[in-house]
C-alpha positions, 0 to 999 in steps of 0.5 A: 478474499481474491477479490480483496487480494487483487484490489490490494496488488491494484492499490499497491502497484498504483502506491509505487508508481505514484510514489516513483512519479513524485520522486522523479518530479522532484529530481526533474528527471521527468516533466510533469504537470502541477495537476498530475503531481498533485493527484498523485501527492494525494493518493500517496499521502492518502494511503500512508495516512491509512496506513499509519492509523491502522492497528500494529498487526494490519498495519505490519501486513499492509506495509510490506505488501503495499508500501514496500510491495513484498510479494511471495513468503516475505513473511516467514521470518515474522509469522507462521504461514496460518497466522499469516492468512488469518492476519492477512485477511483482516488486514486487507479488509481493514485497509480497503474499508478505511481508503473509502472512508 
């Protein structure tokens, strides 16, 4: 589970960095090469597509943690701690498995 959590943190960081890069390029705030921009778009689109096709419970957790970058106890208003941890384990596995597909 620790390995999955670390991979999720890496994917979340990568998603946000690539998303920021795309926005900065589109706003002409940053010089870029078309190849870098294309790769960033592919990464962002792939992650968003995987999240979009997850079931509701898994998508809820992955959307908040990967797409929105939330950490800590963000889930408290929605889930109990045991329920969150139980659902998070499956959400992480599903997300990582679908990223590879």
